[in-house]
PyMOL Python script that loads the backbone (N, CA, C, O; Angstrom):
from pymol import cmd

cmd.read_pdbstr("""\
ATOM      1  N   UNK A   1     -24.768 -20.578 -13.598  1.00  0.00           N
ATOM      2  CA  UNK A   1     -26.005 -20.660 -12.995  1.00  0.00           C
ATOM      3  C   UNK A   1     -25.647 -18.306 -12.911  1.00  0.00           C
ATOM      4  O   UNK A   1     -24.971 -17.446 -13.478  1.00  0.00           O
ATOM      5  N   UNK A   2     -26.799 -18.456 -11.678  1.00  0.00           N
ATOM      6  CA  UNK A   2     -27.848 -17.135 -12.114  1.00  0.00           C
ATOM      7  C   UNK A   2     -27.927 -16.797  -9.948  1.00  0.00           C
ATOM      8  O   UNK A   2     -28.202 -17.376  -8.897  1.00  0.00           O
ATOM      9  N   UNK A   3     -27.470 -15.511 -10.475  1.00  0.00           N
ATOM     10  CA  UNK A   3     -27.539 -15.273  -8.704  1.00  0.00           C
ATOM     11  C   UNK A   3     -27.747 -14.370  -8.084  1.00  0.00           C
ATOM     12  O   UNK A   3     -26.985 -13.414  -7.941  1.00  0.00           O
ATOM     13  N   UNK A   4     -29.315 -14.576  -7.380  1.00  0.00           N
ATOM     14  CA  UNK A   4     -29.834 -13.363  -6.893  1.00  0.00           C
ATOM     15  C   UNK A   4     -30.703 -12.502  -6.503  1.00  0.00           C
ATOM     16  O   UNK A   4     -31.409 -13.132  -5.716  1.00  0.00           O
ATOM     17  N   UNK A   5     -31.005 -11.671  -6.554  1.00  0.00           N
ATOM     18  CA  UNK A   5     -31.017 -10.082  -5.886  1.00  0.00           C
ATOM     19  C   UNK A   5     -30.791 -10.750  -4.539  1.00  0.00           C
ATOM     20  O   UNK A   5     -29.984 -10.279  -3.738  1.00  0.00           O
ATOM     21  N   UNK A   6     -31.255 -11.467  -4.373  1.00  0.00           N
ATOM     22  CA  UNK A   6     -31.329 -11.524  -1.861  1.00  0.00           C
ATOM     23  C   UNK A   6     -29.667 -11.532  -2.002  1.00  0.00           C
ATOM     24  O   UNK A   6     -29.042 -10.703  -1.340  1.00  0.00           O
ATOM     25  N   UNK A   7     -28.908 -12.517  -2.913  1.00  0.00           N
ATOM     26  CA  UNK A   7     -27.224 -12.880  -2.400  1.00  0.00           C
ATOM     27  C   UNK A   7     -26.933 -11.837  -3.249  1.00  0.00           C
ATOM     28  O   UNK A   7     -27.164 -10.877  -2.514  1.00  0.00           O
ATOM     29  N   UNK A   8     -26.557 -11.354  -4.372  1.00  0.00           N
ATOM     30  CA  UNK A   8     -26.391  -9.628  -4.171  1.00  0.00           C
ATOM     31  C   UNK A   8     -26.198  -8.741  -3.041  1.00  0.00           C
ATOM     32  O   UNK A   8     -25.196  -8.319  -2.462  1.00  0.00           O
ATOM     33  N   UNK A   9     -27.792  -8.535  -2.853  1.00  0.00           N
ATOM     34  CA  UNK A   9     -27.423  -8.170  -1.877  1.00  0.00           C
ATOM     35  C   UNK A   9     -26.368  -7.956   0.206  1.00  0.00           C
ATOM     36  O   UNK A   9     -25.921  -7.179   1.050  1.00  0.00           O
ATOM     37  N   UNK A  10     -26.616  -9.422  -0.200  1.00  0.00           N
ATOM     38  CA  UNK A  10     -25.921 -10.089   0.982  1.00  0.00           C
ATOM     39  C   UNK A  10     -24.351  -9.253   0.893  1.00  0.00           C
ATOM     40  O   UNK A  10     -23.787  -8.603   1.774  1.00  0.00           O
ATOM     41  N   UNK A  11     -23.887  -9.567  -0.597  1.00  0.00           N
ATOM     42  CA  UNK A  11     -22.449  -9.392  -0.772  1.00  0.00           C
ATOM     43  C   UNK A  11     -22.614  -8.131  -0.878  1.00  0.00           C
ATOM     44  O   UNK A  11     -21.674  -7.761  -0.175  1.00  0.00           O
ATOM     45  N   UNK A  12     -23.240  -6.943  -1.328  1.00  0.00           N
ATOM     46  CA  UNK A  12     -23.076  -5.616  -1.308  1.00  0.00           C
ATOM     47  C   UNK A  12     -23.198  -5.004   0.170  1.00  0.00           C
ATOM     48  O   UNK A  12     -22.852  -3.853   0.439  1.00  0.00           O
ATOM     49  N   UNK A  13     -23.579  -5.653   0.831  1.00  0.00           N
ATOM     50  CA  UNK A  13     -23.789  -5.255   2.614  1.00  0.00           C
ATOM     51  C   UNK A  13     -22.956  -6.269   3.371  1.00  0.00           C
ATOM     52  O   UNK A  13     -23.365  -6.568   4.493  1.00  0.00           O
ATOM     53  N   UNK A  14     -22.123  -6.700   3.037  1.00  0.00           N
ATOM     54  CA  UNK A  14     -20.683  -7.629   3.647  1.00  0.00           C
ATOM     55  C   UNK A  14     -20.639  -8.239   5.020  1.00  0.00           C
ATOM     56  O   UNK A  14     -20.038  -8.129   6.089  1.00  0.00           O
ATOM     57  N   UNK A  15     -22.194  -9.388   4.065  1.00  0.00           N
ATOM     58  CA  UNK A  15     -23.027 -10.162   5.098  1.00  0.00           C
ATOM     59  C   UNK A  15     -22.200 -11.294   4.310  1.00  0.00           C
ATOM     60  O   UNK A  15     -22.997 -12.229   4.223  1.00  0.00           O
ATOM     61  N   UNK A  16     -21.075 -11.646   3.736  1.00  0.00           N
ATOM     62  CA  UNK A  16     -20.301 -13.004   3.397  1.00  0.00           C
ATOM     63  C   UNK A  16     -18.779 -12.449   3.781  1.00  0.00           C
ATOM     64  O   UNK A  16     -18.250 -11.507   3.189  1.00  0.00           O
ATOM     65  N   UNK A  17     -18.332 -12.986   4.573  1.00  0.00           N
ATOM     66  CA  UNK A  17     -17.298 -13.367   5.102  1.00  0.00           C
ATOM     67  C   UNK A  17     -15.889 -12.702   3.792  1.00  0.00           C
ATOM     68  O   UNK A  17     -14.825 -12.086   3.863  1.00  0.00           O
ATOM     69  N   UNK A  18     -16.757 -13.314   2.718  1.00  0.00           N
ATOM     70  CA  UNK A  18     -14.790 -12.839   1.171  1.00  0.00           C
ATOM     71  C   UNK A  18     -14.872 -11.675   0.649  1.00  0.00           C
ATOM     72  O   UNK A  18     -14.049 -11.176  -0.118  1.00  0.00           O
ATOM     73  N   UNK A  19     -16.541 -10.870   1.305  1.00  0.00           N
ATOM     74  CA  UNK A  19     -15.744  -9.291   1.147  1.00  0.00           C
ATOM     75  C   UNK A  19     -15.015  -8.716   2.409  1.00  0.00           C
ATOM     76  O   UNK A  19     -14.210  -7.879   2.002  1.00  0.00           O
ATOM     77  N   UNK A  20     -14.968  -8.814   3.701  1.00  0.00           N
ATOM     78  CA  UNK A  20     -13.898  -8.591   5.287  1.00  0.00           C
ATOM     79  C   UNK A  20     -13.461  -8.907   4.318  1.00  0.00           C
ATOM     80  O   UNK A  20     -12.751  -8.152   3.654  1.00  0.00           O
ATOM     81  N   UNK A  21     -13.746 -10.052   3.980  1.00  0.00           N
ATOM     82  CA  UNK A  21     -11.692 -10.614   3.434  1.00  0.00           C
ATOM     83  C   UNK A  21     -10.990  -9.568   3.023  1.00  0.00           C
ATOM     84  O   UNK A  21     -10.322  -8.753   3.660  1.00  0.00           O
ATOM     85  N   UNK A  22     -11.228  -9.686   1.798  1.00  0.00           N
ATOM     86  CA  UNK A  22     -10.721  -8.795   0.255  1.00  0.00           C
ATOM     87  C   UNK A  22     -10.903  -7.004   0.558  1.00  0.00           C
ATOM     88  O   UNK A  22     -10.487  -6.249  -0.322  1.00  0.00           O
ATOM     89  N   UNK A  23     -11.460  -6.479   1.677  1.00  0.00           N
ATOM     90  CA  UNK A  23     -11.755  -5.773   2.215  1.00  0.00           C
ATOM     91  C   UNK A  23      -9.626  -5.344   3.468  1.00  0.00           C
ATOM     92  O   UNK A  23      -8.868  -4.385   3.328  1.00  0.00           O
ATOM     93  N   UNK A  24      -9.453  -6.974   4.778  1.00  0.00           N
ATOM     94  CA  UNK A  24      -8.572  -7.064   5.486  1.00  0.00           C
ATOM     95  C   UNK A  24      -7.497  -6.693   3.905  1.00  0.00           C
ATOM     96  O   UNK A  24      -6.841  -5.657   4.011  1.00  0.00           O
ATOM     97  N   UNK A  25      -7.317  -7.529   2.451  1.00  0.00           N
ATOM     98  CA  UNK A  25      -5.976  -7.054   2.014  1.00  0.00           C
ATOM     99  C   UNK A  25      -6.645  -5.831   1.369  1.00  0.00           C
ATOM    100  O   UNK A  25      -5.838  -4.930   1.137  1.00  0.00           O
ATOM    101  N   UNK A  26      -7.437  -5.668   1.151  1.00  0.00           N
ATOM    102  CA  UNK A  26      -7.112  -4.288   0.747  1.00  0.00           C
ATOM    103  C   UNK A  26      -6.277  -3.290   1.321  1.00  0.00           C
ATOM    104  O   UNK A  26      -5.268  -2.823   0.792  1.00  0.00           O
ATOM    105  N   UNK A  27      -6.746  -2.990   2.423  1.00  0.00           N
ATOM    106  CA  UNK A  27      -5.518  -2.469   3.176  1.00  0.00           C
ATOM    107  C   UNK A  27      -4.712  -2.248   4.145  1.00  0.00           C
ATOM    108  O   UNK A  27      -4.264  -1.300   4.790  1.00  0.00           O
ATOM    109  N   UNK A  28      -4.626  -3.582   4.071  1.00  0.00           N
ATOM    110  CA  UNK A  28      -2.929  -5.177   3.733  1.00  0.00           C
ATOM    111  C   UNK A  28      -2.459  -4.105   3.379  1.00  0.00           C
ATOM    112  O   UNK A  28      -1.948  -3.209   4.050  1.00  0.00           O
ATOM    113  N   UNK A  29      -2.696  -4.227   1.923  1.00  0.00           N
ATOM    114  CA  UNK A  29      -1.931  -3.755   0.738  1.00  0.00           C
ATOM    115  C   UNK A  29      -1.620  -2.177   0.619  1.00  0.00           C
ATOM    116  O   UNK A  29      -0.556  -1.798   0.129  1.00  0.00           O
ATOM    117  N   UNK A  30      -2.540  -1.327   1.063  1.00  0.00           N
ATOM    118  CA  UNK A  30      -2.549  -0.137   1.382  1.00  0.00           C
ATOM    119  C   UNK A  30      -1.581   0.284   2.638  1.00  0.00           C
ATOM    120  O   UNK A  30      -1.139   1.423   2.788  1.00  0.00           O
ATOM    121  N   UNK A  31      -1.416  -0.427   3.204  1.00  0.00           N
ATOM    122  CA  UNK A  31      -0.209   0.195   4.771  1.00  0.00           C
ATOM    123  C   UNK A  31       0.592  -0.780   4.236  1.00  0.00           C
ATOM    124  O   UNK A  31       1.705  -0.477   4.666  1.00  0.00           O
ATOM    125  N   UNK A  32       0.736  -1.935   3.448  1.00  0.00           N
ATOM    126  CA  UNK A  32       2.037  -1.839   3.045  1.00  0.00           C
ATOM    127  C   UNK A  32       2.624  -1.022   1.535  1.00  0.00           C
ATOM    128  O   UNK A  32       3.775  -1.246   1.160  1.00  0.00           O
ATOM    129  N   UNK A  33       1.905  -0.278   0.914  1.00  0.00           N
ATOM    130  CA  UNK A  33       2.858   0.821   0.445  1.00  0.00           C
ATOM    131  C   UNK A  33       2.691   2.612   0.756  1.00  0.00           C
ATOM    132  O   UNK A  33       2.908   3.621   0.084  1.00  0.00           O
ATOM    133  N   UNK A  34       2.158   2.321   2.234  1.00  0.00           N
ATOM    134  CA  UNK A  34       2.371   3.304   3.047  1.00  0.00           C
ATOM    135  C   UNK A  34       3.351   3.151   3.332  1.00  0.00           C
ATOM    136  O   UNK A  34       4.178   4.012   3.032  1.00  0.00           O
ATOM    137  N   UNK A  35       3.796   1.856   4.129  1.00  0.00           N
ATOM    138  CA  UNK A  35       5.207   1.453   4.494  1.00  0.00           C
ATOM    139  C   UNK A  35       6.073   1.543   3.411  1.00  0.00           C
ATOM    140  O   UNK A  35       7.052   0.959   3.877  1.00  0.00           O
ATOM    141  N   UNK A  36       6.273   1.757   2.687  1.00  0.00           N
ATOM    142  CA  UNK A  36       6.986   1.461   1.601  1.00  0.00           C
ATOM    143  C   UNK A  36       7.595   3.691   1.063  1.00  0.00           C
ATOM    144  O   UNK A  36       8.471   4.434   0.621  1.00  0.00           O
ATOM    145  N   UNK A  37       6.413   3.590   1.538  1.00  0.00           N
ATOM    146  CA  UNK A  37       6.480   4.347   0.448  1.00  0.00           C
ATOM    147  C   UNK A  37       7.691   5.596   1.855  1.00  0.00           C
ATOM    148  O   UNK A  37       8.730   6.184   1.552  1.00  0.00           O
ATOM    149  N   UNK A  38       7.143   5.588   2.963  1.00  0.00           N
ATOM    150  CA  UNK A  38       7.647   6.466   4.504  1.00  0.00           C
ATOM    151  C   UNK A  38       9.131   6.397   4.155  1.00  0.00           C
ATOM    152  O   UNK A  38       9.823   7.350   3.798  1.00  0.00           O
ATOM    153  N   UNK A  39       9.574   4.948   4.331  1.00  0.00           N
ATOM    154  CA  UNK A  39      10.703   4.490   4.635  1.00  0.00           C
ATOM    155  C   UNK A  39      11.282   5.183   2.968  1.00  0.00           C
ATOM    156  O   UNK A  39      12.078   6.075   3.259  1.00  0.00           O
ATOM    157  N   UNK A  40      11.184   5.103   1.726  1.00  0.00           N
ATOM    158  CA  UNK A  40      11.839   5.413   1.131  1.00  0.00           C
ATOM    159  C   UNK A  40      11.958   8.187   0.940  1.00  0.00           C
ATOM    160  O   UNK A  40      12.518   9.058   0.274  1.00  0.00           O
ATOM    161  N   UNK A  41      11.123   8.056   1.909  1.00  0.00           N
ATOM    162  CA  UNK A  41      10.550   8.860   1.437  1.00  0.00           C
ATOM    163  C   UNK A  41      11.987  10.020   2.966  1.00  0.00           C
ATOM    164  O   UNK A  41      12.596  11.083   2.844  1.00  0.00           O
ATOM    165  N   UNK A  42      11.887   8.945   4.195  1.00  0.00           N
ATOM    166  CA  UNK A  42      13.232   9.221   4.908  1.00  0.00           C
ATOM    167  C   UNK A  42      14.585   8.495   3.893  1.00  0.00           C
ATOM    168  O   UNK A  42      15.493   9.182   3.425  1.00  0.00           O
ATOM    169  N   UNK A  43      14.529   7.810   3.805  1.00  0.00           N
ATOM    170  CA  UNK A  43      15.901   7.608   2.712  1.00  0.00           C
ATOM    171  C   UNK A  43      16.488   8.298   1.710  1.00  0.00           C
ATOM    172  O   UNK A  43      17.445   7.939   1.023  1.00  0.00           O
ATOM    173  N   UNK A  44      15.651   9.668   1.636  1.00  0.00           N
ATOM    174  CA  UNK A  44      15.458  10.794   0.123  1.00  0.00           C
ATOM    175  C   UNK A  44      15.853  11.692   1.614  1.00  0.00           C
ATOM    176  O   UNK A  44      16.562  12.607   1.195  1.00  0.00           O
ATOM    177  N   UNK A  45      15.766  11.804   2.661  1.00  0.00           N
ATOM    178  CA  UNK A  45      15.775  13.093   3.404  1.00  0.00           C
ATOM    179  C   UNK A  45      17.251  12.627   3.772  1.00  0.00           C
ATOM    180  O   UNK A  45      18.340  13.174   3.599  1.00  0.00           O
ATOM    181  N   UNK A  46      16.868  11.364   4.369  1.00  0.00           N
ATOM    182  CA  UNK A  46      18.849  11.366   5.196  1.00  0.00           C
ATOM    183  C   UNK A  46      19.583  10.985   3.887  1.00  0.00           C
ATOM    184  O   UNK A  46      20.258   9.964   4.012  1.00  0.00           O
ATOM    185  N   UNK A  47      19.608  11.413   2.973  1.00  0.00           N
ATOM    186  CA  UNK A  47      20.229  11.472   1.779  1.00  0.00           C
ATOM    187  C   UNK A  47      20.736  12.839   1.225  1.00  0.00           C
ATOM    188  O   UNK A  47      21.818  13.326   0.898  1.00  0.00           O
ATOM    189  N   UNK A  48      19.458  13.213   1.279  1.00  0.00           N
ATOM    190  CA  UNK A  48      19.635  15.498   1.006  1.00  0.00           C
ATOM    191  C   UNK A  48      20.866  15.893   1.691  1.00  0.00           C
ATOM    192  O   UNK A  48      21.098  15.439   2.812  1.00  0.00           O
ATOM    193  N   UNK A  49      21.561  16.585   1.196  1.00  0.00           N
ATOM    194  CA  UNK A  49      23.107  17.318   1.817  1.00  0.00           C
ATOM    195  C   UNK A  49      21.949  18.169   3.383  1.00  0.00           C
ATOM    196  O   UNK A  49      20.774  18.058   3.735  1.00  0.00           O
ATOM    197  N   UNK A  50      23.272  19.026   3.917  1.00  0.00           N
ATOM    198  CA  UNK A  50      22.168  19.328   5.682  1.00  0.00           C
ATOM    199  C   UNK A  50      22.652  21.219   5.127  1.00  0.00           C
ATOM    200  O   UNK A  50      23.496  21.900   4.545  1.00  0.00           O
ATOM    201  N   UNK A  51      21.922  21.235   5.540  1.00  0.00           N
ATOM    202  CA  UNK A  51      20.640  22.628   4.794  1.00  0.00           C
ATOM    203  C   UNK A  51      22.052  23.914   5.489  1.00  0.00           C
ATOM    204  O   UNK A  51      22.290  24.949   4.868  1.00  0.00           O
ATOM    205  N   UNK A  52      22.706  23.593   6.638  1.00  0.00           N
ATOM    206  CA  UNK A  52      24.057  24.095   6.651  1.00  0.00           C
ATOM    207  C   UNK A  52      24.937  24.130   6.257  1.00  0.00           C
ATOM    208  O   UNK A  52      25.704  25.074   6.443  1.00  0.00           O
ATOM    209  N   UNK A  53      25.209  23.100   5.533  1.00  0.00           N
ATOM    210  CA  UNK A  53      26.372  23.870   3.620  1.00  0.00           C
ATOM    211  C   UNK A  53      26.087  23.185   3.230  1.00  0.00           C
ATOM    212  O   UNK A  53      26.599  22.070   3.326  1.00  0.00           O
ATOM    213  N   UNK A  54      24.561  23.633   2.206  1.00  0.00           N
ATOM    214  CA  UNK A  54      24.060  24.302   1.473  1.00  0.00           C
ATOM    215  C   UNK A  54      24.199  25.493   1.737  1.00  0.00           C
ATOM    216  O   UNK A  54      24.712  26.073   0.780  1.00  0.00           O
ATOM    217  N   UNK A  55      23.960  26.242   2.699  1.00  0.00           N
ATOM    218  CA  UNK A  55      24.071  27.886   2.803  1.00  0.00           C
ATOM    219  C   UNK A  55      25.504  27.895   3.245  1.00  0.00           C
ATOM    220  O   UNK A  55      25.893  29.056   3.374  1.00  0.00           O
ATOM    221  N   UNK A  56      26.646  26.787   3.588  1.00  0.00           N
ATOM    222  CA  UNK A  56      27.939  27.447   3.662  1.00  0.00           C
ATOM    223  C   UNK A  56      27.739  28.034   2.092  1.00  0.00           C
ATOM    224  O   UNK A  56      27.507  29.217   1.846  1.00  0.00           O
ATOM    225  N   UNK A  57      27.889  26.862   0.976  1.00  0.00           N
ATOM    226  CA  UNK A  57      27.736  26.440  -0.005  1.00  0.00           C
ATOM    227  C   UNK A  57      27.815  28.083  -0.890  1.00  0.00           C
ATOM    228  O   UNK A  57      28.797  28.425  -1.550  1.00  0.00           O
ATOM    229  N   UNK A  58      27.029  28.614  -0.777  1.00  0.00           N
ATOM    230  CA  UNK A  58      26.598  29.780  -1.669  1.00  0.00           C
ATOM    231  C   UNK A  58      26.583  30.582  -0.603  1.00  0.00           C
ATOM    232  O   UNK A  58      25.382  30.355  -0.454  1.00  0.00           O
ATOM    233  N   UNK A  59      26.865  31.452   0.442  1.00  0.00           N
ATOM    234  CA  UNK A  59      27.879  31.982   0.495  1.00  0.00           C
ATOM    235  C   UNK A  59      29.164  32.049   0.422  1.00  0.00           C
ATOM    236  O   UNK A  59      29.687  33.144   0.629  1.00  0.00           O
ATOM    237  N   UNK A  60      29.678  31.332   0.228  1.00  0.00           N
ATOM    238  CA  UNK A  60      31.300  30.817  -0.384  1.00  0.00           C
ATOM    239  C   UNK A  60      30.544  31.658  -1.510  1.00  0.00           C
ATOM    240  O   UNK A  60      30.501  32.878  -1.672  1.00  0.00           O
ATOM    241  N   UNK A  61      29.758  30.258  -2.493  1.00  0.00           N
ATOM    242  CA  UNK A  61      30.180  31.407  -4.553  1.00  0.00           C
ATOM    243  C   UNK A  61      29.426  33.025  -4.380  1.00  0.00           C
ATOM    244  O   UNK A  61      29.471  33.717  -5.397  1.00  0.00           O
ATOM    245  N   UNK A  62      28.932  33.467  -3.479  1.00  0.00           N
ATOM    246  CA  UNK A  62      28.102  34.393  -3.698  1.00  0.00           C
ATOM    247  C   UNK A  62      29.431  35.672  -3.089  1.00  0.00           C
ATOM    248  O   UNK A  62      29.207  36.846  -3.386  1.00  0.00           O
ATOM    249  N   UNK A  63      30.921  35.303  -2.155  1.00  0.00           N
ATOM    250  CA  UNK A  63      31.835  35.528  -1.631  1.00  0.00           C
ATOM    251  C   UNK A  63      32.661  36.084  -2.812  1.00  0.00           C
ATOM    252  O   UNK A  63      33.305  37.129  -2.716  1.00  0.00           O
ATOM    253  N   UNK A  64      32.614  35.403  -3.826  1.00  0.00           N
ATOM    254  CA  UNK A  64      34.114  35.275  -4.700  1.00  0.00           C
ATOM    255  C   UNK A  64      32.998  34.921  -6.318  1.00  0.00           C
ATOM    256  O   UNK A  64      33.335  34.351  -7.356  1.00  0.00           O
ATOM    257  N   UNK A  65      32.008  35.369  -6.039  1.00  0.00           N
ATOM    258  CA  UNK A  65      31.743  35.761  -7.316  1.00  0.00           C
ATOM    259  C   UNK A  65      31.219  35.434  -7.926  1.00  0.00           C
ATOM    260  O   UNK A  65      30.502  36.034  -8.726  1.00  0.00           O
ATOM    261  N   UNK A  66      31.477  33.685  -7.687  1.00  0.00           N
ATOM    262  CA  UNK A  66      30.901  32.670  -8.453  1.00  0.00           C
ATOM    263  C   UNK A  66      29.155  32.260  -8.621  1.00  0.00           C
ATOM    264  O   UNK A  66      28.570  31.466  -9.357  1.00  0.00           O
ATOM    265  N   UNK A  67      28.613  33.364  -7.396  1.00  0.00           N
ATOM    266  CA  UNK A  67      26.944  32.469  -8.173  1.00  0.00           C
ATOM    267  C   UNK A  67      26.518  34.196  -8.692  1.00  0.00           C
ATOM    268  O   UNK A  67      26.695  35.280  -8.137  1.00  0.00           O
ATOM    269  N   UNK A  68      25.882  33.794 -10.028  1.00  0.00           N
ATOM    270  CA  UNK A  68      24.590  35.079 -10.736  1.00  0.00           C
ATOM    271  C   UNK A  68      24.128  34.134 -11.319  1.00  0.00           C
ATOM    272  O   UNK A  68      24.490  33.342 -12.188  1.00  0.00           O
ATOM    273  N   UNK A  69      22.943  34.396 -10.490  1.00  0.00           N
ATOM    274  CA  UNK A  69      20.960  33.476 -11.422  1.00  0.00           C
ATOM    275  C   UNK A  69      20.769  34.086 -11.988  1.00  0.00           C
ATOM    276  O   UNK A  69      20.973  35.270 -11.719  1.00  0.00           O
ATOM    277  N   UNK A  70      20.344  33.763 -12.938  1.00  0.00           N
ATOM    278  CA  UNK A  70      19.984  34.296 -15.054  1.00  0.00           C
ATOM    279  C   UNK A  70      18.814  34.390 -13.999  1.00  0.00           C
ATOM    280  O   UNK A  70      18.650  33.435 -13.240  1.00  0.00           O
ATOM    281  N   UNK A  71      17.742  35.831 -13.891  1.00  0.00           N
ATOM    282  CA  UNK A  71      16.830  36.737 -14.294  1.00  0.00           C
ATOM    283  C   UNK A  71      15.080  35.412 -13.843  1.00  0.00           C
ATOM    284  O   UNK A  71      14.103  35.466 -13.096  1.00  0.00           O
ATOM    285  N   UNK A  72      15.912  33.992 -15.340  1.00  0.00           N
ATOM    286  CA  UNK A  72      14.677  32.986 -15.845  1.00  0.00           C
ATOM    287  C   UNK A  72      15.265  32.072 -13.739  1.00  0.00           C
ATOM    288  O   UNK A  72      14.280  31.491 -13.285  1.00  0.00           O
ATOM    289  N   UNK A  73      16.156  32.010 -13.042  1.00  0.00           N
ATOM    290  CA  UNK A  73      16.975  30.961 -12.167  1.00  0.00           C
ATOM    291  C   UNK A  73      15.388  31.675 -11.279  1.00  0.00           C
ATOM    292  O   UNK A  73      14.292  31.150 -11.082  1.00  0.00           O
ATOM    293  N   UNK A  74      15.968  33.161 -10.892  1.00  0.00           N
ATOM    294  CA  UNK A  74      15.358  33.585  -9.295  1.00  0.00           C
ATOM    295  C   UNK A  74      13.859  33.306 -10.248  1.00  0.00           C
ATOM    296  O   UNK A  74      13.830  32.094 -10.031  1.00  0.00           O
ATOM    297  N   UNK A  75      13.069  33.459 -10.807  1.00  0.00           N
ATOM    298  CA  UNK A  75      11.236  33.167 -11.026  1.00  0.00           C
ATOM    299  C   UNK A  75      11.247  32.193 -10.936  1.00  0.00           C
ATOM    300  O   UNK A  75      10.210  31.825 -10.385  1.00  0.00           O
ATOM    301  N   UNK A  76      12.081  31.159 -11.250  1.00  0.00           N
ATOM    302  CA  UNK A  76      11.769  30.071 -11.452  1.00  0.00           C
ATOM    303  C   UNK A  76      11.763  29.929  -9.750  1.00  0.00           C
ATOM    304  O   UNK A  76      10.549  29.924  -9.545  1.00  0.00           O
ATOM    305  N   UNK A  77      12.144  29.859  -8.961  1.00  0.00           N
ATOM    306  CA  UNK A  77      12.594  29.747  -7.331  1.00  0.00           C
ATOM    307  C   UNK A  77      11.630  30.401  -6.821  1.00  0.00           C
ATOM    308  O   UNK A  77      10.887  29.726  -6.110  1.00  0.00           O
ATOM    309  N   UNK A  78      11.283  31.894  -6.977  1.00  0.00           N
ATOM    310  CA  UNK A  78      10.149  32.993  -6.915  1.00  0.00           C
ATOM    311  C   UNK A  78       8.523  32.035  -6.912  1.00  0.00           C
ATOM    312  O   UNK A  78       7.803  31.766  -5.950  1.00  0.00           O
ATOM    313  N   UNK A  79       8.342  31.681  -8.447  1.00  0.00           N
ATOM    314  CA  UNK A  79       7.348  30.283  -8.610  1.00  0.00           C
ATOM    315  C   UNK A  79       7.402  29.062  -7.864  1.00  0.00           C
ATOM    316  O   UNK A  79       6.850  28.121  -8.434  1.00  0.00           O
ATOM    317  N   UNK A  80       7.710  28.912  -7.190  1.00  0.00           N
ATOM    318  CA  UNK A  80       8.255  27.245  -6.700  1.00  0.00           C
ATOM    319  C   UNK A  80       7.760  27.466  -5.255  1.00  0.00           C
ATOM    320  O   UNK A  80       6.810  26.884  -4.731  1.00  0.00           O
ATOM    321  N   UNK A  81       9.045  28.972  -4.354  1.00  0.00           N
ATOM    322  CA  UNK A  81       8.719  29.111  -3.535  1.00  0.00           C
ATOM    323  C   UNK A  81       6.324  29.366  -3.439  1.00  0.00           C
ATOM    324  O   UNK A  81       5.450  28.982  -2.661  1.00  0.00           O
ATOM    325  N   UNK A  82       6.353  30.115  -4.610  1.00  0.00           N
ATOM    326  CA  UNK A  82       4.721  30.281  -4.442  1.00  0.00           C
ATOM    327  C   UNK A  82       4.558  29.039  -4.220  1.00  0.00           C
ATOM    328  O   UNK A  82       5.016  28.821  -3.098  1.00  0.00           O
ATOM    329  N   UNK A  83       4.039  27.824  -4.805  1.00  0.00           N
ATOM    330  CA  UNK A  83       3.532  26.140  -5.273  1.00  0.00           C
ATOM    331  C   UNK A  83       3.737  26.276  -4.285  1.00  0.00           C
ATOM    332  O   UNK A  83       2.715  26.397  -3.609  1.00  0.00           O
ATOM    333  N   UNK A  84       5.000  26.352  -3.542  1.00  0.00           N
ATOM    334  CA  UNK A  84       5.271  25.082  -1.856  1.00  0.00           C
ATOM    335  C   UNK A  84       4.387  25.430  -0.719  1.00  0.00           C
ATOM    336  O   UNK A  84       4.143  24.629   0.183  1.00  0.00           O
ATOM    337  N   UNK A  85       3.766  26.996  -0.789  1.00  0.00           N
ATOM    338  CA  UNK A  85       3.361  28.036   0.146  1.00  0.00           C
ATOM    339  C   UNK A  85       1.978  27.469   0.270  1.00  0.00           C
ATOM    340  O   UNK A  85       1.602  26.812   1.241  1.00  0.00           O
ATOM    341  N   UNK A  86       0.933  27.892  -1.222  1.00  0.00           N
ATOM    342  CA  UNK A  86       0.085  27.185  -1.693  1.00  0.00           C
ATOM    343  C   UNK A  86      -0.346  25.418  -0.815  1.00  0.00           C
ATOM    344  O   UNK A  86      -1.432  24.971  -0.446  1.00  0.00           O
ATOM    345  N   UNK A  87       0.744  24.959  -0.767  1.00  0.00           N
ATOM    346  CA  UNK A  87       0.553  23.446  -0.859  1.00  0.00           C
ATOM    347  C   UNK A  87      -0.091  23.135   0.714  1.00  0.00           C
ATOM    348  O   UNK A  87      -1.100  22.471   0.953  1.00  0.00           O
ATOM    349  N   UNK A  88       0.825  23.835   1.726  1.00  0.00           N
ATOM    350  CA  UNK A  88       1.002  24.217   2.700  1.00  0.00           C
ATOM    351  C   UNK A  88      -0.696  24.024   2.835  1.00  0.00           C
ATOM    352  O   UNK A  88      -1.270  24.326   3.881  1.00  0.00           O
TER     353      UNK A  88
END
""", "prot")
cmd.dss("prot")
cmd.show_as("cartoon", "prot")
cmd.util.cbc("prot")
cmd.orient("prot")
């Protein structure tokens, strides 16, 4: 069965409820994916060590002479920081 141009225009204009239902389903799916992402990011942040703990560990390594980053490590950190600053 051939669909007339008029029927196609009605579908494109959203005149049929099925189009609205498809849009609603797509939006609900996107909200569910967003909610899942928020939960994952929240869990990841909670699992991260506290900044104070990280700083204390680094200070202890520096004081004991165990912290000796290579030039590549320093350059890598500088590049990552530059990229992060540009993203903000």
